[in-house]
C-alpha positions in Angstrom: 93.5 73.9 136.2 95.8 72.9 139.0 98.8 74.4 137.2 97.0 77.7 136.7 96.1 77.9 140.3 99.8 77.3 141.4 100.8 80.0 139.0 98.4 82.5 140.5 99.3 81.5 144.1 103.0 81.9 143.2 102.7 85.4 141.7 100.3 86.3 144.6 103.2 85.5 147.0 105.6 87.6 145.0 103.3 90.5 145.2 102.7 90.2 148.9 106.5 89.9 149.4 107.0 93.1 147.4 104.3 94.8 149.4 106.1 93.9 152.7 109.3 95.5 151.3 107.7 98.7 149.8 104.6 100.7 150.2 103.4 99.3 146.8 104.5 96.6 144.6 106.7 97.4 141.5 104.6 98.2 138.4 106.0 95.2 136.5 104.8 92.8 139.3 101.4 94.3 139.1 101.4 94.0 135.3 102.6 90.3 135.4 100.1 89.5 138.2 97.2 90.9 136.2 98.4 88.9 133.1 98.5 85.6 135.1 95.0 86.3 136.5 93.8 86.7 133.0 95.4 83.5 131.9 94.0 81.7 135.0 90.5 82.8 134.2 90.8 81.7 130.6 90.4 85.2 129.1 91.8 85.4 125.5 94.0 82.4 126.3 93.6 81.0 122.7 92.7 84.2 120.9 94.8 86.9 119.4 97.9 84.7 119.6 100.2 83.5 116.8 103.4 84.5 115.2 103.8 86.9 112.3 103.9 85.6 108.8 107.5 85.1 107.5 108.6 87.5 104.8 108.9 85.9 101.4 112.5 85.1 100.5 114.1 86.4 97.4 117.4 85.0 95.9 119.4 87.7 97.5 119.0 90.8 99.7 120.5 94.1 98.9 123.2 95.5 101.1 124.7 99.1 100.9 128.2 99.7 99.5 130.3 102.8 99.0 129.0 103.7 95.6 125.6 105.2 94.8 124.2 101.8 94.5 123.3 98.7 96.4 124.8 95.2 95.8 123.3 92.0 96.7 124.4 88.7 98.0 123.1 85.3 96.8 121.0 83.1 99.0 119.0 80.0 98.1 116.0 80.7 95.8 112.6 80.2 97.2 110.8 76.8 96.7 109.2 77.0 93.2 105.8 76.1 94.5 105.7 78.7 97.3 103.8 81.9 96.3 104.9 85.3 97.6 103.5 85.8 101.2 101.5 88.8 102.1 100.0 90.1 105.3 96.2 90.1 105.1 95.9 93.6 106.2 93.1 95.7 104.6 94.0 99.2 103.7 91.6 101.7 102.4 92.1 102.7 98.8 91.1 105.8 96.8 88.8 103.6 94.8 87.4 105.4 91.8 89.3 108.5 92.6 92.6 106.8 91.8 93.3 107.2 88.1 96.4 105.1 88.2 96.6 101.5 87.1 97.6 98.3 89.0 100.7 96.5 87.8 100.9 92.7 87.6 104.4 91.3 87.9 105.8 87.9 86.6 105.3 86.3 90.1 101.6 87.0 89.7 101.6 89.8 92.4 99.5 92.8 91.5 100.3 96.2 93.0 98.4 99.4 92.8 100.1 102.6 91.7 99.3 106.0 92.9 99.7 109.6 91.6 102.2 112.0 93.1 102.4 115.4 91.6 105.5 116.4 93.5 107.5 113.4 92.2 106.3 113.9 88.7 107.5 117.5 88.8 111.0 116.4 89.6 111.3 114.9 86.0 111.0 118.3 84.3 114.7 118.6 83.6 115.3 115.0 82.6 112.9 114.4 79.6 114.0 113.7 76.1 112.1 115.4 73.2 108.5 114.0 73.2 109.0 112.2 76.4 106.4 112.5 79.3 107.0 112.4 83.0 105.6 109.4 84.8 102.5 110.3 86.9 101.9 107.0 88.7 104.2 105.3 91.1 104.4 102.3 93.5 104.2 103.5 97.1 106.4 101.4 99.3 104.4 102.5 102.2 101.3 101.2 100.7 102.0 98.1 98.6 98.5 96.9 98.1 96.7 94.6 95.8 93.5 96.5 94.7 91.6 93.3 94.0 92.2 91.5 97.3 93.3 94.4 99.5 96.3 92.4 100.6 99.3 94.6 101.7 102.8 93.4 101.0 106.1 94.1 102.4 109.3 95.2 100.5 110.3 91.6 100.4 107.5 90.7 98.2 108.7 88.6 95.2 108.1 90.2 91.8 109.6 87.3 90.0 110.9 83.9 91.0 114.3 85.2 92.0 113.8 88.9 92.6 112.2 90.9 95.4 111.0 94.4 95.2 113.5 95.5 97.8 116.5 94.7 95.8 115.2 96.5 92.7 114.6 99.8 94.6 117.1 99.4 97.4 119.5 102.2 96.8 116.6 104.7 96.4 115.2 103.7 99.8 118.4 103.1 101.8 119.7 106.6 100.8 116.5 108.3 101.8 115.2 109.6 98.5 111.6 108.8 99.0 108.9 106.2 99.0 107.5 106.6 95.5 109.2 104.2 93.1 109.0 102.7 89.6 109.5 99.1 88.6 108.3 98.1 85.1 106.9 94.5 85.1 108.3 93.9 81.6 111.8 94.8 82.8 111.3 92.4 85.7 110.4 89.7 83.3 113.5 90.4 81.2 115.8 90.3 84.4 114.3 87.0 85.3 114.8 85.7 81.8 118.4 86.8 81.9 118.9 85.0 85.2 117.3 81.8 83.9 119.3 81.8 80.7 122.5 82.0 82.6 121.3 79.6 85.3 123.2 81.4 88.0 122.2 83.9 90.8 122.1 87.5 89.7 122.4 90.5 92.1 121.3 94.0 91.2 123.8 96.8 92.0 121.3 99.5 91.2 117.7 99.7 90.0 115.3 102.5 90.3 116.6 106.0 90.9 114.4 109.1 91.3 115.5 112.2 89.4 117.1 113.6 92.6 119.0 110.4 93.0 120.2 110.5 89.5 121.2 114.1 89.8 123.4 113.1 92.8 124.9 110.2 91.0 125.7 112.5 88.0 127.1 115.2 90.2 129.4 112.7 92.0 130.6 111.2 88.7 131.1 114.3 86.5 130.2 117.4 88.6 127.0 118.2 86.8 123.6 117.1 88.3 122.0 117.2 84.8 124.5 114.8 83.4 127.6 114.6 81.2 127.7 113.0 77.8 129.4 109.7 77.8 129.6 109.6 81.6 126.2 110.1 83.2 122.9 110.3 81.4 120.5 113.1 82.1 117.5 111.0 81.2 118.7 107.7 82.5 116.3 104.8 82.2 116.9 104.1 85.9 114.4 107.0 86.5 111.7 105.0 84.6 112.1 101.7 86.4 113.3 99.6 83.5 117.0 99.7 84.0 119.4 97.6 86.1 123.1 97.7 86.8 124.5 94.2 87.2 127.9 93.2 88.8 131.3 92.8 87.1 130.6 89.1 86.9 128.5 89.8 83.9 130.8 92.3 82.2 131.2 90.3 79.0 130.0 90.6 75.4 128.4 87.3 75.8 126.3 88.5 78.7 125.2 91.6 76.7 123.9 89.2 74.0 122.0 87.2 76.7 120.5 90.5 77.9 119.3 91.3 74.4 117.9 87.8 74.0 115.9 88.4 77.2 114.1 91.3 75.6 116.2 94.2 77.0 116.7 96.8 74.3 120.0 98.3 75.4 123.1 96.5 76.9 126.2 98.5 77.8 129.5 97.5 79.4 129.8 100.6 81.5 132.9 102.1 83.2 134.7 98.8 83.4 132.6 98.1 86.6 129.2 96.8 85.6 126.8 95.7 82.9 124.0 98.1 82.4 120.7 96.8 80.8 117.4 98.6 80.1 114.3 98.7 78.0 114.7 102.1 76.4 111.6 102.4 74.1 113.6 104.5 71.7 115.3 101.3 70.4 113.2 99.0 68.2 115.9 96.4 68.4 118.6 95.7 71.0 121.6 98.0 71.0 124.9 96.7 72.3 127.7 99.1 73.4 
C-alpha cells in the first residue's frame, strides 16, 4: 500500500506543478492521475487485464508477389499437439434461418457457411453444362463455429500445415471480397500431398472469385471469360478445390503424388507451377 501512496503523491505533485505553469493541467496528466487514483483504490486492478491470445501458427504465411497470386514462405510447423486457437467471442448467428451447412476441416475446426446471392450471381458466365453455382460461402468477417460460437481469425489452421489465410490470400489481399470457398476434401488432399513429400509446401494461389478469375484471364490472354489452353473460364479455383504450387513441384513425379493424395487433376502449367484440383468431372486422376 505504501508504494501505491507514493505513486499517488508523485502524480499529485506533477499535477500541481502543471497547474502552477498553466491555467489547467494538460489532459494527459489528468488522465494519468485518474488512472493512478483508480489503481491506488484497488478498482479493477486484477480484472479485465490480460494479453490477447496468440494467433495459431501455420507452416507459412502468404506474401504478395507481382503475379495474380500469393506465394508463401516456410516457417516451422506448429507443435502437433497444439490445437488451432480461437478467440472465445460469441457472435449471433442466423440460427434456423441460415440454410447453409457448416464445414469441418482436417484440423477438426468447424466453420459455418453463409448464403450470398450477389456472389452466387457472379458465377453465371462461368458454369459448365449441368453445373450449379455455389450458394454458400465462408465469410472471412465471421468465421464462426456454429456449435461452440467460437470466432476464428484468418490464421486458423484448417490442417496441420495450412492456415485459411494462405488458401484464400490472393482473393483478400487484392480486395475482391470477403466471401470465399475452401473445400475440406481439397485441404485434406493438400495435407496428404505435403505429408507424402515430407517437405514444406507453399500455395501460390488458392480460391479465386469469378471476378478475380476474369481479371487473371484478361491479364493472361485478353479475354475475361477465358481462352482455351491458356486460362479456364470455369476454373476450379472458383470452387475452392484448386491450388497452384511453386516451381519446386513442377515434376511428373509430383503430379503422381498429387493423384495419390486424391486430387483428380494435376497439370504442369505454363512452366511456372503445378496446378492441382478436385474436378468432379474426372472419376480418376488426370495428369497433363
